[in-house]
N, C-alpha and C positions, 0 to 999 in steps of 0.2 A: 617550626613547619620549612620555614623554606631550606635550611641544609640537608633534614630528611628525605627532600624531595630531590634536593642534586645530588645527593648521591644513589638516591633511586635510579634516577634518570638525568645523565648532565645534560640531555634536551632540557632538560626544567631549569640550568643557568641561562641560557639565552632567552626566555621564558619573562625571568626576576630579572634581567637587564631590563628588556622590553618595558616590563610594568613601573619601573623605575626612570626610566625618562619619558613613560607616561605625563602630560603635562594637566590635562583639563580629569572631570571625573568620565564621562563618555568616552577617553580611550583608556582611559583605566576598565574600565567595564569589557572594554573590548577587547583587552589586552587578558583581562581573566578567564574570558570564555574560551580563549583560545587555549589557556590553563587547561582548562577543565573538559575543553575534548582531549586533551592529550592526558588527563590521569584517568579518562575514558577509554583514552586506546588502549593502554598497558591493562591497567584492571581485565580488559579482553585480552588483549593479549596470555593475560595469566591463564586467568580462568583456561580456556580456548586451548595454551599449553598442557595443564594437567590434566586438563579430560584425555590429552592423546596420549600419553603418558600410560592413563591405565590400564590393565591389562584388554585386551579384544578377543570376542568370540569370536573366533570367521566364519562365516556361514562356507556352504561351500559349490563349486563351480557351476558353475551351471550347465557346461555340458556335459561332464562326467561323474558331479558330485561325491572330487575325491575334496580333499578340508582344504582349503586355500593356505596359505602357509604365508607369512610375514616376508615382506622385504624391505626391512629398516625403515626408516622415516626418510617422508617428501616435501621438499614443505607449499605452504601453500599461501597464496595472497588473495586478498579479498576488500574493496571497495566499500565502507562504511559511514553512516553520517560521522564515527568518531574518523576519520580518515582510512587511511590503508591496513587493513589489518592482518600482521603477516603470524605465521605458525608451524608448527610440522607437526605432520601427523601420519601411521601407517598406516602402510600400505600394503595389500597381500595378493599373490600369483598362485595361480592355479600348482597343485605341486606335480603334477603328472604334467603341465608343460603347455596343458591346450591352448593349442595357437588362435588368435587372434582374440581371446581375450583382454583386455582392456584390465589395468589395475583397479583394485578394486580399493576403498577406501571407506569403510564401516562408518566412522564418524564423521565423514560428512553428509550423510543418509541418516545421520540421525541429528545433526544440523540443519535438516532443510538444504540441501545446497546440491546443485547440480554439476555433472562433471564440467568444466570450461567456464564457471558462472564467474565471470568476477564483478559485481555490481552485485552488492546484497539488497533484498525484498524492499528493505524498509526506504535507501534512497529514492527507490525509485516509486514509490510509494507517497514518499510526500513530494516528488518534482511533476508529477500526474493530479498529485491534487491542486497548488500551489497551481498548475498548466490551465483548472478548471476554469480559476478567477482573471487573473492575468498572461498576459498573450507571453508569447514561450522567451523572449528577450527578457522581459520582466521578471517571469519564473526563474529564470537562471541565478540571477541580481539578486534577488532576494533572498535563493537557493544557498548562494555562495556568501552573502552574509551575514546569515544563520549560521552555518556548518562549514565554511570554509571550502568546501567544494569548487572545487574551479568548472563546471560543465555547460556546454555550448548548447545553443539554444535547438542545434541540431540533433543532440541525444535524445533531449527532450518529447522532439515535436519524435523520434523513433522508437522511442519507449512507451508513447500516447498510443501510437499506431495500431504498438502489442498487441498494449492493454485493450484497450478498443476490442481489435479483433475479439481477441479472449471473451473479452463478454458478451461478447456481439453473437462470436457461438454457443458460448451459455447459455443466454437469452431463447436462440434458434430452440437449442436442448428443449427448454422448457415449453417452451409454446406450445412446441410438436408432442411433448408426454402432453400437455393439457388439450388437448383437440382427440386422446386419444384417451381421454375420461382418467386420467389417471394425475393422484393431488401431487401437487409443489411446496417445496419446507417452507417451513415457517420459518418468518425470523424469532427468536426470543424475544417474550415484553414481557416489561414487571407485571404481576396481578393488578397491579392499580392501570395502569397503559393501557391493560387493554382490553378494560374498562371502560376506559375515558372516552370522549366524543369525538366522533371521526368523521375530519372535513375532506374532503373530494371538490377539486376545481381545476376544469380543463377550458383554455382557452385556444385559439390561433393568434401568432406572431408570423408579423411579415420580418421576414432575413432575407441580407442580400449573399447572393451566391455566383461567384466567379461564373462567364459563361464556356472556358473551357478551363481544364484539369490541371492545375500546378501550371496556370500563365495566368496575369496581370492583365491583359488585352482583353479590348472587348466589351461593347457594352453591359453592366451589371446585372446581374436577374435578382426578378425580388422572385422569393418562393413563399408559401406557407407552412411555420412549422406547428405543426400541436403538442398543447405542453399542458401537461396534466401535472395535480398538485396533489398528496394524499398527506395531512399530520392529524396528529394527535393535542383534542384539546385540555389544556387543562389548568388548574390553578394551585396558585399560590397565591398565601398572608406573608407581606412583607414584616419587616418592624416596626412599622408603623401600624400597622395593623389596618393596612387596605389591601385590600382583594386585587388580586392583576391574574390576568390569561394570559398563558404561553403555549408556543403552538411546541411539540413534542413530535419524535420520530416524523420527521419531514421527509419524504420522497419524491423525487420527481421523474417527471417522463414523458419526453419530448421524441416527438414523432414528424419526419417527414415524410407524405406518400399521405395517403385515403384514410380517411375518418375511420374503416371498417377495421380496418388494418392497427392502429394509434386506440380503438377501441379494446384487441386484444392484448394489447400491450401494460396496458389500466386496467385490464382485467385480473394478468397473470400478478401485477406488483398489486391490488387489491386486498389476494386471498394470499402474499405474501402476506401482508400485514394484517391478518388472520381475522377476515371478514368472514370466508365461510365454516369457522367455525364459531363467532360471533353465538352470543343469547339471543334471545325473540328482542330482550326489553337493549342491548346493545345496536344492532338489528336499528334498533327504532332509533339511534345515535346519530347515526349518518346521516349526512347534512348535507347537499350539494351546493358548493358555492358559488 
């Protein structure tokens, strides 16, 4: 395997030198993890390049309707959990030379990539998930240990703000539709989970806030954040035939504001969890904790 990998990509030669120099098992594991990321990187690049060289069905120009024409291959690079992935794909332009028409890369659209996007979505997903549980600096450190990506705490903060704004806008839209009497999209649940007992709990917690935005100066202001928890109560049998209770499909609703507005957010999440379409028997299984 060693000779094959080095022949496949000479970057593996440095990897095997590091592995040989690793003295402890822990260091060997970290080194192998780095090598696996390199293998994943090369697999991604090969697959992307293969797709990029397949015959392309060019769409019509948005201005004149003339079919776009290939202008050759252009390089694209994006940051993934495996590192920077680089490949070349076909780009097209209008055959009539319509002014203001940007280069069109159909493969980018099929891959779900936006123009100018430099970071793959899964990197942001993982980073924002870590931020939910730990401070930004700690999240950046954990992300670097898990993936080798060296991202700053400020970058994670910016991503979190963008995700928060997008989720907030989507929630406002859903609440507006709910006020109009329209239905909301429910999360997909398995038949067994949909029939299980739904637990709903709500309480308020005092949280410290800064008195002035973007400033640590001034006396701490304590405000109440109302928190709602929705979960499904299930049971399973262990290997020793002991029946234990588990919480599944856990969802959290937190709101800084009046109880009336909080109730709207909680109602929205309850409807997403299938409360509206539950049978009479299942409605009887709703318990307020």
